[in-house]
C-alpha positions in Angstrom: 110.7 92.9 89.3 112.6 93.2 92.6 116.3 93.0 93.5 115.6 89.2 93.8 114.0 88.9 90.4 110.4 87.8 90.0 108.9 86.8 93.3 106.2 84.1 93.5 103.3 84.5 95.9 102.9 81.6 98.3 99.8 80.5 100.2 97.7 82.8 98.2 93.9 82.0 98.2 92.7 80.3 95.0 89.9 82.9 94.4 89.0 86.5 95.3 88.5 87.4 98.9 85.2 88.7 100.0 84.4 92.4 99.7 84.2 94.1 103.1 82.8 97.3 104.7 84.9 99.9 106.6 83.7 102.9 108.6 85.0 106.4 107.8 85.9 108.7 110.7 83.8 111.9 111.2 86.4 114.1 109.6 85.9 112.3 106.3 83.7 113.9 103.6 80.2 114.2 105.1 78.8 112.2 102.2 81.1 109.3 102.8 80.2 107.3 105.9 81.9 104.1 104.8 84.1 102.4 102.1 83.7 99.0 100.6 87.0 97.2 99.7 87.1 94.9 96.7 89.9 92.3 95.9 91.2 92.6 92.4 93.7 90.9 90.1 94.8 92.3 86.8 92.4 90.0 85.0 89.5 91.2 87.1 90.4 94.9 86.6 90.5 94.4 82.8 86.8 93.6 82.8 85.9 97.1 84.2 86.1 99.6 81.4 88.3 102.6 82.2 89.4 101.5 85.6 93.0 100.7 84.7 93.4 103.8 82.6 92.2 105.9 85.5 94.5 104.2 88.1 97.4 104.4 85.7 96.9 108.2 85.2 96.7 108.7 89.0 99.9 106.7 89.7 101.9 108.3 86.9 100.9 111.7 88.3 102.1 110.6 91.8 105.5 109.4 90.3 105.8 112.8 88.5 105.3 114.6 91.9 108.5 112.7 93.0 107.7 112.9 96.7 106.5 109.5 97.8 107.5 106.6 95.6 111.1 105.9 94.6 110.4 105.3 90.9 111.4 108.2 88.7 110.0 109.3 85.3 112.9 110.7 83.4 112.7 113.6 81.0 111.3 112.5 77.7 110.1 109.1 79.2 106.5 108.0 79.3 105.3 105.8 82.2 103.0 103.5 80.2 100.0 101.7 81.3 101.8 98.3 80.7 104.5 99.5 83.1 101.9 100.4 85.7 100.1 97.1 85.3 103.3 95.1 85.7 104.3 96.9 88.8 101.0 97.7 90.7 99.1 94.6 89.6 102.0 92.1 90.1 100.0 90.2 92.7 96.9 91.3 94.6 95.1 94.7 94.6 92.5 96.1 97.0 90.3 98.8 95.7 88.3 101.1 98.0 85.0 102.5 96.8 83.1 105.4 98.5 79.9 104.1 100.0 76.6 105.7 99.2 73.9 106.6 101.7 73.8 105.5 105.3 75.7 102.6 106.9 74.0 99.2 106.5 72.7 98.0 109.9 74.9 95.8 112.0 78.1 96.1 110.0 81.4 96.5 111.8 84.8 97.1 110.2 85.7 94.1 108.1 82.1 92.8 107.8 81.5 90.9 104.5 79.2 92.6 102.1 77.6 90.9 99.1 78.4 93.7 96.8 80.1 93.6 93.4 82.4 96.4 92.3 79.9 97.4 89.6 77.1 97.6 92.2 79.2 99.5 94.6 80.1 102.0 91.9 76.5 102.4 91.0 77.0 104.2 87.7 79.4 106.8 89.1 82.6 107.8 87.4 85.8 106.2 88.7 86.9 109.6 89.9 83.8 109.9 92.0 83.7 106.4 93.3 87.4 105.3 93.9 88.5 106.3 97.3 92.0 104.7 96.9 93.8 101.5 96.0 96.8 99.5 97.3 98.7 96.4 96.2 99.9 93.6 98.4 102.9 91.5 97.2 105.8 89.5 98.8 108.6 91.7 100.0 111.2 88.9 99.8 111.4 85.6 97.8 111.2 82.0 98.9 111.9 81.4 102.5 111.0 85.0 103.4 108.0 85.3 101.1 105.6 85.1 104.1 106.4 88.9 104.7 104.6 91.2 102.4 104.8 94.8 101.2 102.1 97.2 100.2 101.9 100.4 98.2 99.0 102.9 98.6 97.5 105.4 96.3 94.8 108.0 97.0 93.6 109.8 93.8 93.9 113.6 93.9 90.2 114.0 94.0 89.9 112.0 97.2 92.8 113.4 99.3 92.5 115.0 102.8 89.3 113.0 103.5 90.8 110.3 105.8 90.5 107.5 103.2 94.1 106.6 103.6 93.6 105.6 107.2 90.6 103.5 106.3 92.6 101.6 103.6 95.4 101.1 106.1 93.1 99.5 108.6 91.7 97.2 105.9 95.3 96.2 105.0 95.7 94.6 108.5 92.6 92.5 107.6 93.5 91.4 104.1 97.3 90.9 104.6 97.0 87.7 106.6 94.1 86.4 104.5 96.3 86.7 101.5 98.7 84.3 103.2 101.2 86.6 104.9 102.4 86.7 108.4 103.9 90.2 108.6 104.4 93.4 106.7 107.5 95.5 105.9 107.5 99.0 104.4 110.9 99.5 102.9 110.8 103.2 102.3 108.6 105.6 104.2 110.3 108.9 103.7 110.6 110.8 107.0 109.1 114.0 105.5 105.9 112.1 104.7 104.6 112.9 108.1 101.0 111.7 107.5 102.2 108.2 106.6 104.7 108.0 109.4 102.0 108.9 112.0 99.5 106.5 110.4 101.8 103.5 110.6 102.8 104.4 114.1 99.2 104.6 115.2 98.6 101.1 113.8 101.4 99.7 115.9 104.1 99.3 113.2 107.6 99.5 114.7 110.5 101.4 113.2 112.9 98.7 112.3 115.5 101.1 111.0 116.3 104.4 109.4 118.1 104.6 106.0 120.1 107.9 105.6 119.6 109.8 102.4 117.3 107.1 101.0 115.4 109.2 98.5 116.3 112.1 96.2 112.9 113.7 96.4 111.4 116.9 94.9 110.9 119.7 97.4 107.2 120.6 98.1 107.8 124.2 97.1 109.1 123.2 93.7 112.5 124.7 94.3 114.5 121.6 93.4 115.4 118.3 95.0 116.8 117.1 98.3 118.0 113.9 99.9 115.6 112.5 102.6 116.0 109.7 105.1 113.5 106.9 105.2 112.0 104.6 107.9 111.6 100.9 107.5 108.4 99.9 109.3 107.5 96.4 110.4 104.5 94.7 111.9 103.4 91.2 112.5 99.7 90.6 111.6 97.3 89.8 114.3 95.6 86.3 114.6 97.9 84.8 111.9 97.5 81.3 113.2 93.7 81.3 113.2 93.6 82.9 109.7 96.0 80.3 108.3 94.0 77.5 109.9 90.8 78.7 108.2 92.6 78.9 104.9 94.0 75.3 105.1 
């Protein structure tokens, strides 16, 4: 639920988008040369035993850290799986899976791969196989619903491997194919240096700075502090040609 109430997704494709392949940079874990990205809805995720439970645990831990998302888990409160599903799976979700072995021949970033999530996982645990996940949903209702928002989550076991940058590149591919013309990130806290640098590198512009936007926990655990946040904006590339293909 947003400040506008429930927001309906417009121009959304009728079925799941194709899975795609994305190269990892050299600094990524040596065993991970690529990721495959898989489009999920809540109904899809429910068919994969343990997936939602794992993602819910990772997201609840991130909220408990209190440093990146604005949601707050109060003392004595439990962030339930149904709360997670309602928020994170409110529209479309893209799941990144760590590729195994060498890169398939002739595959560039965004190349379609005929690979189901189960095949990509190949019997591994979710902790081993899930590189990260992000949602894509409208940022505004009605006449502004062509602008989307996204939220990214990298599980603790997969951090500092460069997977966030790979997922971010894939977002520029999937956003317009889900029917959106542009993206807005409402709250990128200024002390989240890695995220700020990432979106700047992908040509997002700083549309504004919100003073004291977040009451965040300090990294050293010594308490809380108020932190400013950037609003980032970018129009997706080749929107017209993508929309023409979808019509």
